[in-house]
C-alpha positions in Angstrom: 133.5 39.7 -24.8 132.0 38.6 -28.1 134.3 36.1 -29.7 134.2 34.4 -33.2 134.1 30.6 -32.8 137.0 29.0 -34.7 134.8 26.3 -35.9 131.0 26.3 -35.1 128.3 24.0 -36.4 124.6 24.9 -36.4 121.9 22.3 -36.9 119.0 24.3 -38.4 115.4 23.2 -38.1 114.3 25.4 -41.0 116.9 27.1 -43.3 116.0 30.2 -45.5 119.0 31.4 -47.4 117.9 34.9 -48.5 118.0 34.2 -52.3 114.2 33.5 -52.6 114.7 29.8 -52.9 112.4 27.4 -51.1 113.3 26.8 -47.5 115.1 23.5 -46.5 114.8 21.5 -43.4 117.4 19.9 -41.1 120.4 21.7 -42.6 123.9 22.0 -41.0 125.8 25.3 -41.4 129.5 25.2 -40.6 131.1 28.5 -39.6 134.9 29.0 -39.5 136.8 32.2 -39.0 133.6 34.3 -39.3 132.6 32.9 -42.7 130.3 30.1 -43.8 132.5 27.1 -44.6 129.9 24.6 -45.6 126.2 24.0 -45.9 124.9 20.4 -46.0 122.1 18.1 -44.9 122.4 17.3 -41.2 122.8 13.6 -42.0 126.2 14.4 -43.5 127.4 15.7 -40.1 125.5 13.6 -37.7 128.3 11.1 -37.1 131.1 13.6 -36.9 129.9 16.5 -34.8 133.0 16.0 -32.6 135.2 17.4 -35.4 134.1 21.0 -34.7 134.9 23.0 -31.6 131.4 24.1 -30.9 127.9 22.8 -31.8 124.4 24.2 -31.4 121.2 22.2 -32.1 118.6 24.6 -33.4 115.9 22.0 -34.2 112.5 23.7 -34.2 114.0 27.0 -35.1 114.5 29.0 -38.3 117.8 30.3 -39.5 117.8 33.3 -41.8 120.4 35.8 -43.1 121.1 38.8 -41.0 118.5 41.4 -42.1 119.6 44.5 -44.1 117.7 47.7 -43.6 118.8 49.7 -46.6 117.3 53.1 -45.6 117.4 54.4 -42.0 118.1 57.7 -40.2 119.6 56.4 -36.9 120.7 59.8 -35.7 117.3 61.6 -36.1 114.3 61.9 -33.9 112.3 58.9 -33.0 109.3 60.2 -35.1 109.4 61.1 -38.8 107.3 64.2 -37.9 110.1 65.5 -35.7 112.4 65.7 -38.7 115.4 66.8 -36.6 117.8 65.1 -34.2 116.4 63.9 -30.9 119.1 65.7 -28.9 119.0 69.1 -30.5 122.4 70.2 -31.9 124.6 68.5 -29.4 126.9 66.3 -31.6 127.9 63.9 -28.8 124.3 63.4 -27.8 123.4 62.8 -31.5 126.1 60.2 -31.8 124.9 58.5 -28.5 121.4 58.5 -29.9 122.7 56.9 -33.1 124.5 54.2 -31.1 121.3 53.4 -29.2 119.5 53.2 -32.5 122.1 50.7 -33.8 121.6 48.5 -30.7 117.8 48.5 -31.3 118.4 47.4 -34.9 120.8 44.6 -33.8 118.5 43.2 -31.1 115.8 42.8 -33.8 118.0 40.8 -36.1 119.2 43.6 -38.4 122.9 43.1 -38.9 123.5 45.8 -41.6 121.9 49.3 -42.0 122.4 52.1 -44.5 121.9 55.5 -42.9 120.4 57.7 -45.6 121.1 61.1 -44.1 122.1 62.6 -40.8 122.7 66.0 -39.2 126.2 67.2 -40.1 126.9 63.6 -41.3 127.2 62.4 -37.7 126.1 58.9 -38.7 129.5 58.5 -40.2 130.9 58.9 -36.7 128.5 56.3 -35.3 129.6 54.0 -38.1 133.3 54.5 -37.2 132.7 53.6 -33.6 130.7 50.5 -34.4 132.7 49.3 -37.3 135.9 49.6 -35.3 134.4 47.3 -32.7 134.3 50.0 -30.0 130.5 49.8 -29.7 127.8 47.2 -30.3 125.7 47.6 -33.4 125.0 46.4 -36.9 127.4 47.0 -39.8 126.7 50.6 -40.6 127.0 52.3 -44.0 126.2 56.0 -44.3 125.6 58.7 -46.9 126.6 61.5 -44.5 124.4 64.6 -45.1 122.0 64.3 -48.0 122.3 66.8 -50.8 119.3 69.1 -51.1 118.3 72.6 -52.2 117.7 75.7 -50.2 114.0 75.4 -49.1 114.4 71.7 -50.2 113.5 68.4 -48.5 115.3 67.4 -45.3 117.3 70.4 -44.3 117.8 68.9 -40.8 119.9 66.1 -42.3 121.1 67.7 -45.5 123.5 70.2 -47.1 122.2 72.8 -49.5 123.4 73.0 -53.1 121.6 75.1 -55.7 123.5 74.8 -59.0 125.5 72.3 -61.0 128.7 73.7 -59.5 127.4 73.6 -56.0 125.9 70.1 -56.2 129.2 68.7 -57.7 131.1 70.4 -54.9 128.7 68.8 -52.3 129.3 65.4 -53.9 133.1 65.8 -53.6 132.9 67.0 -50.0 130.7 64.1 -49.0 133.0 61.6 -50.6 136.0 63.3 -48.9 134.2 63.0 -45.5 134.1 59.2 -46.0 130.5 58.6 -47.2 129.7 55.1 -48.5 127.0 56.4 -50.9 125.8 59.7 -52.2 122.2 60.7 -51.4 120.4 63.4 -53.5 117.0 64.8 -52.7 115.7 64.7 -56.3 112.2 65.9 -55.3 110.6 67.4 -52.3 109.4 65.2 -49.4 106.5 64.7 -47.0 108.2 65.9 -43.8 109.2 69.2 -45.5 105.8 70.3 -47.0 107.2 73.5 -48.4 109.6 71.5 -50.6 106.8 70.2 -52.9 107.1 66.5 -53.3 105.3 66.5 -56.7 108.1 68.4 -58.4 111.8 67.9 -59.1 114.3 70.0 -57.1 117.1 69.8 -59.6 117.3 70.3 -63.4 118.4 67.5 -65.7 121.8 69.2 -66.2 122.3 69.4 -62.4 121.5 65.8 -61.8 123.7 64.8 -64.8 126.7 66.6 -63.4 126.2 65.3 -59.8 125.7 61.6 -60.7 128.5 61.6 -63.2 130.9 63.0 -60.7 129.8 60.6 -58.0 130.3 57.7 -60.3 133.7 59.1 -61.3 134.6 58.9 -57.6 133.3 55.3 -57.3 130.1 56.0 -55.4 126.7 54.8 -56.1 123.8 57.4 -55.9 120.5 57.1 -54.0 117.8 59.5 -55.1 114.9 60.5 -52.9 112.2 60.8 -55.5 108.5 61.1 -55.0 107.5 62.7 -58.3 107.5 61.2 -61.8 109.3 64.3 -63.0 112.2 63.7 -60.6 112.2 59.9 -61.2 112.5 60.4 -64.9 115.3 62.9 -64.7 117.2 60.8 -62.2 117.0 57.7 -64.3 118.2 59.6 -67.4 121.1 60.9 -65.3 122.1 57.3 -64.3 120.8 57.1 -60.8 121.5 53.7 -59.1 118.7 53.5 -56.5 115.4 55.4 -56.4 114.1 55.7 -52.9 110.3 55.8 -52.5 109.4 55.9 -56.2 105.9 57.2 -55.7 105.2 58.3 -59.3 103.3 61.4 -58.2 102.0 63.6 -61.0 102.6 67.3 -60.8 98.8 67.8 -60.3 97.5 67.1 -56.8 95.6 63.8 -56.6 97.4 62.2 -59.6 99.8 59.3 -60.0 101.5 58.9 -63.3 103.8 55.9 -64.0 106.1 56.5 -66.9 106.7 53.1 -68.5 109.4 54.4 -70.8 111.3 55.3 -67.7 110.4 51.9 -66.2 111.9 50.2 -69.2 115.0 52.3 -68.8 115.3 51.3 -65.2 115.3 47.7 -66.2 118.0 48.3 -68.9 120.2 50.2 -66.5 119.7 48.0 -63.4 118.1 50.8 -61.3 116.7 49.6 -58.0 113.7 50.8 -56.0 114.1 51.3 -52.2 110.6 51.0 -50.9 109.9 52.1 -47.4 107.6 49.6 -45.8 105.4 52.2 -43.9 104.4 53.8 -47.2 104.1 50.7 -49.2 100.7 49.7 -47.9 99.2 53.1 -47.1 96.0 53.7 -49.1 96.4 56.2 -51.9 93.0 57.8 -51.2 94.2 59.1 -47.9 97.7 60.1 -48.9 99.1 60.6 -52.4 95.9 60.8 -54.4 93.6 58.5 -56.3 94.9 56.3 -59.1 92.7 57.0 -62.1 94.0 54.4 -64.6 94.5 50.7 -64.5 97.9 49.0 -64.5 99.1 46.6 -67.3 97.4 43.7 -65.5 94.0 45.5 -65.3 94.2 46.2 -61.6 93.5 49.6 -60.1 96.1 49.7 -57.3 95.1 51.0 -53.9 98.7 51.4 -52.6 102.3 51.5 -53.7 102.9 47.8 -53.3 100.2 47.1 -55.8 101.3 50.0 -58.0 104.8 48.5 -58.3 103.7 45.0 -59.1 103.8 45.5 -62.9 107.2 47.1 -62.5 108.6 44.1 -60.7 107.0 41.9 -63.4 108.9 43.9 -66.0 112.2 43.2 -64.1 112.7 46.2 -61.9 114.6 45.2 -58.7 113.0 46.2 -55.4 113.8 45.8 -51.7 112.0 46.8 -48.5 113.4 49.3 -45.9 112.1 50.9 -42.7 113.0 54.6 -43.4 113.1 54.5 -39.6 114.1 57.4 -37.4 116.2 56.8 -34.3 115.5 53.6 -32.2 112.3 53.1 -34.2 114.6 51.2 -36.7 114.1 48.3 -34.2 110.4 48.0 -35.2 111.3 47.0 -38.8 110.5 43.4 -38.2 107.1 44.2 -36.7 106.3 46.1 -39.9 107.6 43.1 -42.0 105.2 40.8 -40.1 102.3 43.0 -41.0 103.5 43.3 -44.6 103.5 39.6 -45.1 99.9 39.3 -44.2 98.8 42.2 -46.3 100.8 41.4 -49.5 100.4 37.6 -49.2 104.0 36.6 -49.9 106.0 33.6 -48.7 108.5 33.8 -45.9 111.2 33.0 -48.5 110.3 36.0 -50.7 109.9 38.3 -47.7 113.3 37.5 -46.3 114.9 38.0 -49.8 113.5 41.5 -49.9 115.4 42.4 -46.7 118.6 40.4 -47.2 119.6 39.2 -50.7 117.9 41.9 -52.7 119.3 44.9 -50.7 122.7 43.3 -50.6 122.7 43.2 -54.4 121.4 46.7 -54.8 124.0 48.1 -52.4 126.9 46.1 -54.0 127.4 44.0 -50.8 126.3 40.7 -52.2 129.8 39.2 -52.5 130.1 39.3 -48.7 126.6 39.4 -47.1 122.9 39.1 -47.8 122.5 35.4 -48.2 123.6 32.2 -46.5 126.1 30.8 -49.0 129.5 29.2 -48.7 132.2 31.8 -48.5 130.1 34.7 -47.3 130.2 36.3 -43.9 128.3 34.4 -41.2 125.7 37.1 -40.6 122.6 35.2 -39.5 119.6 35.2 -37.2 118.1 32.3 -35.3 114.3 32.6 -34.9 112.2 30.7 -32.4 109.7 28.7 -34.5 109.1 27.9 -38.2 108.8 31.3 -40.0 107.0 29.6 -42.9 104.0 28.8 -40.6 104.4 31.5 -38.0 105.1 35.0 -39.3 105.5 36.2 -35.7 108.6 34.1 -35.4 110.4 37.1 -36.9 109.7 38.9 -33.7 111.5 36.2 -31.6 115.2 36.3 -32.5 117.0 33.9 -30.2 120.5 34.6 -31.4 122.1 37.1 -33.9 125.5 36.5 -35.4 127.5 39.1 -37.2 130.6 37.8 -39.0 130.4 34.6 -37.0 130.3 36.3 -33.6 127.2 35.8 -31.5 126.3 39.5 -30.8 122.9 38.7 -29.4 122.2 35.7 -27.3 118.9 34.8 -25.7 117.6 38.2 -26.6 120.5 39.9 -24.7 123.2 42.0 -26.2 126.7 40.7 -25.9 129.4 43.5 -25.8 131.9 43.5 -28.6 135.5 42.3 -28.3 137.6 45.4 -28.6 141.2 46.5 -28.1 139.9 48.6 -25.3 139.6 45.4 -23.3 142.9 43.9 -24.4 145.5 45.4 -22.2 148.3 47.6 -23.5 146.9 47.6 -27.1 143.8 49.4 -25.6 145.9 52.6 -25.0 146.1 53.3 -28.7 142.4 52.6 -29.2 141.5 54.8 -26.3 143.5 57.6 -27.8 141.7 57.1 -31.1 138.3 57.2 -29.3 139.3 60.4 -27.4 140.2 62.0 -30.7 136.9 61.1 -32.2 135.0 62.9 -29.5 137.4 65.9 -29.5 136.4 66.4 -33.1 132.7 66.3 -32.1 133.2 69.1 -29.5 
C-alpha cells in the first residue's frame, strides 16, 4: 500500500521549484499530511532531524515538481498516425489501455495529465478510477470527447457539431458528463488530412456561442488551432488556451503571424499549448517556408523560434507531449532533446512543464511548484539536472500528494478502500457499476 507519511523530511542535493527561479543547493523540504509544510536550508534542520517521523537524504540528487503534461490522449493508439483507439471499439479495453498509459506517465515523473480528447469520452472513466485511488496513475483531468465538425479533425475522439445550436448543445453535454475542460477543434488537423488544417472549422458566431456558454458553466476552453484564421477567431471569442498555434496561412507553404491577435492574447491572458514533437520540426519539411522575418530579425526555422517574439511580448506558453497511449511516458525523453536544441536552462525547462501549465490550467493554487502549502507532488532525479540533462530520464522516486507512488523505479500500488476490509465492499460495488456502464 502507498501511504502518506505523517511527517517526512527530504534533504535535496539540488532543488528546482518550478517557478523558473535559480536552483538552490542543500535544501530541506518538510512534508506533512500530503502538503509541503516548510522549505529551508539544510543547516536549519541538521540538528533536529529526529523531530520528524521519516527522513531521506537525497544528497547528489535533484528534486523537481511533479511534471504536468497538459495535452495527452491516453486512450488512443500508441501512434499519432493510428488516430483511433488501440483496442478497437471495446470500451473496457480502451479504459485498460488508458490505465496503462497513466502508469507509463507516472513512472516517468509525470504526476498530472490533461487528456485532450478520447473516444466516447472514456478518459473520464480512467480519471474516475485513478482519482478515486482504485488504480495507479497521475492525477487525470479530461475534456471528454473533443467537439469537431462533420468531416472535421479528430472524429475518432470527438463529437460532431455543425451549427451554433449544435456546438452549444455539445458543450452542455460534455459538461454534464463531467469534463474538466472543453476542447474545440477550431481548425483541421494533420492526422485528419481531409479536414484542412489551414482553415477554420467554425464561424466567428459559432465560436462566440460555444465559448460563452462554456464560460457560463465555469469551464475553460482549449482550442486546437493550426491556422491563423482559426486562431484569430478563437481569440476574439475568448478562448483560454490555443493548442499548437501554428499560424498557418490559408495558402499552402505560408505562415502568417497576426500580431494584432498576439497583442489580444497578451491582454486576455491566452496561453499556448505547444506540443514538443512539433516545436522543433523544420518548417521546410512540414508546414511551409517562413518568408518574412520576425520582430527580432530572425527567419525562424521551426515553431519554437517562431514563437520567441510572442513570448517576448508576454504570451504564456507551456510544453506538452500530445502523446497517444503509453507513448506519454516518452515525454521526458523529448524534453531532454528539447533542452539541447533550444539551449535553455534546467530551471526554465522545468517551469515549462510544471509551474506554467499549472497556471494555464488553473491548478497553480495546489500544484505546479514546490512551495509551502502546495501538494507534495515531486520527483527525485539521480544526478544534478543542471549539469546532466539525462538526469530527467532517471527518476528515483515520484511523490503524488506526499505519497511515494514510484520508488526505485518501481510502481507502488495505491492505498484504496478495496484493501481496507469491510469498507472495500462499497468501493467494489462502485467499481462494478463503472464497468457495467462500459458494457
